C-alpha positions in Angstrom: -35.4 -31.2 11.6 -33.4 -28.5 9.7 -34.1 -26.2 12.5 -32.4 -28.2 15.6 -29.7 -28.4 12.9 -29.2 -24.4 12.4 -29.0 -24.4 16.2 -26.5 -26.7 16.5 -23.3 -24.7 18.3 -20.0 -24.6 16.6 -17.0 -26.6 18.9 -15.1 -24.5 20.7 -12.5 -25.9 22.6 -12.9 -25.0 26.5 -10.4 -23.8 28.8 -10.1 -26.6 30.7 -7.9 -25.2 33.4 -7.3 -21.5 35.5 -3.9 -21.0 32.5 -5.8 -21.7 29.9 -9.0 -19.6 30.8 -6.5 -17.1 31.2 -4.9 -16.9 28.0 -8.3 -16.9 26.5 -9.9 -13.9 28.3 -6.7 -12.2 27.7 -6.8 -13.3 23.7 -10.5 -11.9 23.7 -9.5 -8.7 25.3 -6.2 -7.9 23.1 -8.8 -8.6 19.9 -11.0 -5.6 21.2 -7.8 -3.6 22.0 -6.6 -4.2 17.9 -10.0 -3.6 17.1 -10.5 -0.2 18.4 -7.3 1.0 18.0 -7.6 0.4 14.5 -3.8 0.8 14.1 -1.0 -1.4 15.3 0.2 -1.8 18.4 3.9 -2.8 20.4 4.0 -5.8 21.8 5.2 -3.3 24.7 2.2 -1.1 24.6 0.1 -4.7 25.2 1.8 -5.8 28.4 1.6 -2.5 30.2 -2.6 -2.7 29.1 -3.0 -5.7 29.9 -0.6 -5.6 32.8 1.4 -9.3 32.1 4.7 -10.5 30.8 6.2 -11.2 27.6 5.6 -14.8 28.1 2.1 -14.4 28.5 1.9 -11.9 26.0 3.3 -14.4 23.6 0.4 -17.1 24.9 -2.6 -15.1 24.1 -1.8 -13.4 20.7 -0.9 -17.6 19.3 -4.5 -18.6 21.2 -5.7 -15.6 19.3 -4.2 -16.2 15.8 -5.0 -20.1 16.0 -9.1 -18.9 16.7 -9.2 -16.7 13.8 -7.4 -19.0 11.0 -9.3 -22.4 12.8 -12.8 -20.7 12.7 -12.4 -18.9 9.3 -13.1 -15.4 10.8 -12.7 -12.3 8.4 -10.0 -10.8 10.1 -6.5 -12.3 10.9 -3.9 -11.4 13.2 -0.3 -9.7 11.7 2.7 -9.5 13.5 5.6 -7.7 12.1 8.2 -7.0 14.7 6.9 -5.5 17.7 4.2 -4.6 15.9 1.0 -6.3 16.4 -2.7 -5.1 14.5 -5.7 -6.7 12.8 -6.2 -6.7 9.4 -8.6 -8.7 6.8 -8.2 -12.2 5.2 -6.2 -12.7 2.4 -8.3 -14.3 0.6 -11.7 -11.7 0.8 -9.2 -8.9 -0.6 -11.2 -8.6 -3.7 -14.5 -7.8 -1.5 -12.2 -4.6 0.6 -10.3 -4.1 -2.5 -14.5 -3.2 -4.3 -16.2 -1.3 -1.1 -13.1 0.7 -1.3 -13.0 1.5 -4.8 -9.4 0.1 -5.1 -6.9 -1.6 -7.7 -6.2 -5.2 -6.7 -2.6 -5.1 -7.3 0.1 -3.2 -8.2 2.0 -3.9 -11.0 6.0 -4.2 -10.2 8.8 -5.0 -12.5 11.0 -7.6 -12.4 13.7 -5.6 -10.8 11.1 -4.1 -7.8 10.0 -7.5 -7.2 14.0 -9.0 -7.2 14.8 -6.1 -4.6 11.4 -7.1 -2.6 12.7 -10.7 -2.8 16.2 -9.4 -1.9 14.5 -6.9 1.2 11.3 -9.1 2.5 14.7 -12.4 3.6 17.0 -10.3 4.1 16.3 -7.3 6.5 16.9 -5.2 7.9 19.6 -4.2 5.4 21.2 -1.3 3.4 21.1 -0.3 0.2 24.8 -1.2 -0.6 23.8 -5.3 0.7 20.9 -4.6 -1.3 23.3 -3.9 -4.5 25.9 -6.5 -3.4 23.0 -9.2 -3.8 21.8 -8.2 -6.8 24.4 -7.1 -8.5 23.9 -4.0 -10.0 22.4 -0.3 -9.3 18.8 -0.3 -7.1 18.4 3.1 -6.5 14.9 3.1 -8.6 13.4 -0.7 -7.9 13.5 0.4 -4.2 12.3 4.0 -4.7 9.1 2.3 -7.0 8.6 -0.3 -3.3 8.6 2.8 -1.0 6.1 4.4 -3.0 4.0 1.4 -3.3 4.1 1.5 0.9 5.5 -2.1 0.8 9.1 -1.1 1.9 10.1 1.4 4.7 13.5 2.7 6.8 13.4 1.2 9.7 16.5 2.3 11.0 20.8 2.9 10.6 23.2 0.0 10.9 25.5 0.3 13.3 28.5 1.0 10.8 30.5 3.8 9.0 27.9 6.3 7.6 25.3 5.1 9.8 23.3 4.2 5.9 19.9 2.9 6.8 18.5 0.4 6.3 15.3 -0.8 4.5 12.6 -3.3 5.7 8.9 -4.4 4.9 5.6 -2.7 6.0 2.8 -4.5 7.2 0.9 -3.6 4.2 3.8 -5.6 2.0 2.6 -9.0 4.1 -1.4 -8.0 3.6 -1.1 -7.9 -0.2 0.9 -11.1 0.1 -1.5 -12.6 2.3 0.9 -13.3 4.9 0.4 -12.8 8.6 4.2 -12.2 9.6 7.7 -12.8 7.9 7.9 -16.2 8.9 5.3 -17.5 6.7 7.7 -16.4 4.1 7.9 -19.5 1.5 11.7 -21.3 2.1 14.7 -20.0 0.3 15.4 -22.8 -2.5 17.7 -20.5 -5.0 19.3 -17.3 -5.1 17.3 -14.5 -2.6 14.7 -13.4 -5.7 14.0 -16.6 -6.7 10.6 -16.9 -4.2 9.0 -13.6 -4.6 9.5 -13.4 -8.6 6.5 -16.0 -8.8 4.5 -13.3 -10.4 5.0 -10.0 -11.5 1.9 -8.8 -9.6 1.5 -8.0 -5.5 
């Protein structure tokens, strides 16, 4: 009886139309490409490699994302802007940290956490906009976030002086157990409130 139970296949939705079959095949191809690349790939790169349009790419990415999550796989699809990559599942972070000899979290000051919250919800954002929101100088907090790899320069604003724009990194998503920015909790108070629920990253 036990042997029969172990041999039962896992229920997996089977594509019922040519279009669904194509999307499923593209999703598998994307998984292979991202696995081999070992780095974030631009959506434009994937479109070119697979010779598909943006609509088919979006459908295929959604299919891959759902497959990885619904089957509780050890990897997840992470999307940040135009970049896509495979990352380890957040719930397995402690095992990866143990393997690589890395600390589980990086300590951040409350000022850094507040600055990170402003950036994560309002990106891309300039230093002046960050300080206008917080009401205080944010140089040290911003430097700390950049040092921890949670924030990076993402471009220049099309305004007088071309100030630097800042945004979050894939590492930010990984540290907070997210696969895309849309998973950030809704803002219910000030811009810094949601991210300040923990003093650790």
